[in-house]
N, C-alpha and C positions, 0 to 999 in steps of 0.2 A: 504494499499499499504506500502510496506517495506521501511523504511527510507533509507536503503542502495541503493535501486532501485532508489530512487529520487536522491541520490548523484551521482549514475552512469550515469543516462540519462541527468540529468540537464535540464529538459524540463521546461522552464519558461513561465508562462502566464503573459503577460503585457497588461495593460490597454492603448489603443490608441483611444482617443476619445470615441466613444460609441461602439467600437467593440474590441473583444479580439483577439489577435493574438499569435502565438507560436514562441518562439525564442529559439534555442538550443545554449548552451554555446560552443564557438569554442574550438579547441585543441584536437578533437577526430576524426580527419579526416581519418587517416591511417587505413586501414582494420584490421591491427593487434591490434590496440587499441579497435576497435569495437568488435573484436573477444573476447579479453580478459576481457572486461567489461560486457559481455553478460552472463546471466545464461545458455542460450542455443543458439546454431547456427545450423540451418537446412537449407536444400534445399527443398522448398515446392511449390506445384502447387495450386494456388488459385481456388477452385471448386465453391464457392458461396459466397455471402455476398456483402456488409455488412448488417446485420440484427439487428435492434435496440432492446435492451433488458434491463430490469430494474432489478437491483439486490438490495436485501435488506441486509444491513450490520449491525449486531447487535452492539449496542454501548457497550464499555467495561465497562462503569460505570452504565449502565442500560440495561441489555440484553433484557428486555421486549420491549424496543423501538429500532429502527434501523434508520441508515442513508439510503438514496436512492441514488444509483449510476446508471447513464445511460451509457451503453456501446454499442459498435458495436461488432458484432460477425462475424468472417470469418471462413469458413470452408476450411481447407488447407490439401491437401494430402502430408504427409511427404514422400520425396523420399529418403532422406539421412540425418543423424544426425551426425554432426561434433563436437559438444560439448554438454555436459549435457544430455547424453542419459538416465541415470537412473532418472534424474529429469523429463525428458519429460515423461518417462514411468509412473512415479508416478502421473502424471496429467490425466491418461487415465484409462479405466476399466482394462487395463493389468498390473496395478501396482504390482500385485501379481504373474504375469507371470514369470517363471524362464528363465533366458537367456536374449538374446538380443530382442529388439523390432522387431516384424515381419513387414517388410516394402514391399510395400508402406502401409501407415495407415493414415486414416483421423482424424484430431483433430480440436478443436475449438481454435481460437486464439482471444483474447479479446483486445480492445483498448477503452479508455474513449471517450465518445461522446462529444468531445469538440474541440477546435482549434488545439490541439496536437494530434488528432486522426491520426492513421496510415491510409494512403490511399493506398489500394491494388486493383489491377484490376483483375477481374475474367478471368481465362484462362491463366494468366501469371505465369511464373516460376521465383521464387525469392530466394535469400539467405536472411534469416531472423535471426536477432540476437536480442533477447529481454530478458525479465526476468520473473521469476516465482513468482506469488503472491499466496500463499496458495496452492491451487490445480489447479490453472489456468496458461495457457500460455499467457503472456501479451506482448504488443509491442506499442510503441509510435513513432511519426514521428521523434523523436530525436535518436531512436535506428537504428540498422543496417537494412535497407531496400534497396535492390538493385537487379534489375533483374539479373538473372544468366547469360544471354547472354552478359551483359555489362561488366562482370568481365574479366580482362586480363588473359591470360594463367598463368602469374606469380602469380596473386592473387588466382587462383583456386588451384594451387600447394600449395601456402601458407596456404590456409584454411585446406588442407588435411595434410600437413606435418610440417609447421614451426610456424605458429602463435601460436598455442596452447602449443608448447614446450618452447616458449620463453616469457611467460607472465610475467616473473620476470623483464623483460625490457619493460617499456613504451617507446614509440618512442621519447618522449621528453627527454629521457636520452641518446639518440644517438646524436652526434654532427652533424653539418652541413657538415662535411667531408665525401664524398662518398667513396666506396670501392676502386676507382680508384685514390684516393688522391686529388681529386678536390672538389669544392663546390657542394653539392647534388642538382641534378635538381629534383624539386618537382614532376613534372608529371611522370618522369621516376622512381623516387623513390617510388611513391604511387603504382605504378603498378608492381614493380619488386624487391623491397628490403624488408627485415624484419630486426627487431632490435634484436641482440643476445648478450648474455653475453660473454665477452672476457675470455681468459684463466686465467686471474688474479681473476676471479669471484668477481670483484669489480666494473667493468665498463662495458658499453654496446657500441656496434658498429654496423654499417650497414653491412649486408650481402647480396650478390647478390643471387637471385633465379635462379639457372642455370647461364646462361649468358645474361639474359633478360635485366638488367640495362646496361651492356656494349654495347649491340646491340641497345638499345634505344638511348643511347648518340651518337653512330656512325650514326645512321639514322638522328638524329637532327643535327648533324654536316654536313652531306651530303645535308640536306635541307637548310642549311645556318643559323641555329639558333645559332651555335657556330662557332667560327673561330679558 
């Protein structure tokens, strides 16, 4: 596993009594951060899985011996690739295919068979943002796993247009001031804002996706959440 992948997903195994549980380090909740820290982001339909598989990994210090890794394998039909198209293509038999990846296409996605394993349901449509280890697409529960239908319209537009163009700005670099000049509403911001570089090319600020944030705040005010 690449060390950078471990740093990105921060999926920690902690010992609690006699069981192991998985805990993800907070601070990566906004979809822009999830998009930018992923090697790939795609929309995919889970066709089958998980199937348990054992992989032998040669030891760097003694190639004749190997480590044993237990993984779960999902077969996923890719419907659209939003990030890392060439990287995804290199994990398939089409790595030498000239041009774009022909879609839809079925691929294998791996997750370690432990408490941090990704839990995907057969027949469900997801946005998946994971990492690439060697020639394999990988994902953990700490990565971006969200049903496509649960994304807001602003998040879907963000995936297609805004998140990838603004990876120079982590959302932690944006202040708590929203585009309207008030304190940012977490729920409305998560669904309708992206963090972008200001014209000074030195600082970042929140930008509304269309009028989604403004309309979200208006609706919250009508419902009595704000006075």
